[in-house]
N, C-alpha and C positions, 0 to 999 in steps of 0.2 A: 231391844229384847236381849237377855241373857241366855246364851246356849250352854249347858252343861255336857260334857264329855261322860260317856258311861264308863265307869270303873269296873273292872271285873270282879274286885274283892266286893264292893259295894253291892253290885248285882246279887252276888251270891247271898249277901246278908238280906237283901231285898225280897229275894225269891222265898227265903225262909219267913221272914216278917209276912208278907203275903199269905203264904201257906197256913201259918197259924192263925193269922187274924181271920182269913175265912174259916177255918176250924172253929173258931170260938164265935161264929156268926156276927162279926163286928163288920160295918162299913169303914171304909177309910177315914170318913167324919168322925164316927165314933172313937175310932182309935186315936185320932189327933186330939180330940178332946179329952180323953183319959190321961194321954202323955203330956199334954200341955203345949203342942205344937200345931201348926197350921195343916191344912189340908194338904196344901201343896207340898209341905215338907214330908209328909207320908208318903204322898205320890212319888217324889224323888228318891226316897229311900227303896221304895217297891221297884224302881225302874232303874236303879242304878247310878243314879245322877248324884246323889249324896250318901254318905255313909253316917250312921248315927253316931253321937259321941258315946264313949264309954257309959256314962251316967244314963243317958235315954236306952241304952241297950239293957242295961240292969232293970230299968222301969219297964220297959217292953217285956223282958222275960217275965216280971211278976204279972203284968196286965194278961199276956198271952199264956200264963200259967206253963212255962216252959224253962227248963235248965238253960242258963246264958249260952253255955258252951255249944248248945245245938242251934243257936242262931248264927255262930260265926263259922265260917269254912275253915278247913284244915289249913295250917300254915304252908305255904308255898316253898318249894326246895331253893329257889333263887332268892336269897335274902336282899338282893340288890333291888328287888322288885317291890320289895315291902317298904311301905312310907311310915312315917311317924306315927300317925294315927292309928295304923293298923298295929305297929308294935305295942302301942299303948293298950290296946285290946287283947294281943296275945300275952302281954305281962300280966294282966289283971286275970287272965284266964289259967295263968301258969303255965304256957305252952311255950316251947323252944323252939 
């Protein structure tokens, strides 16, 4: 069995995904089908075990009818704690 460590950045995105999924009256299974991922992937996003790719975040923002930047937490002050995937997301959003 593989165990995934909870990532604070991914957890914040996951909270927003869950909030907007529930707001749209979608189940995890329905969202997974619309995004084209497995149910377990949506579960991992919502529980901070994985972070969606930039492409998946764009797709999620359309499905959930929310601006992309509302799904992503503000950038932290300590850039040493920001990994490459997070920087890709911030680059797309034009955040410094």
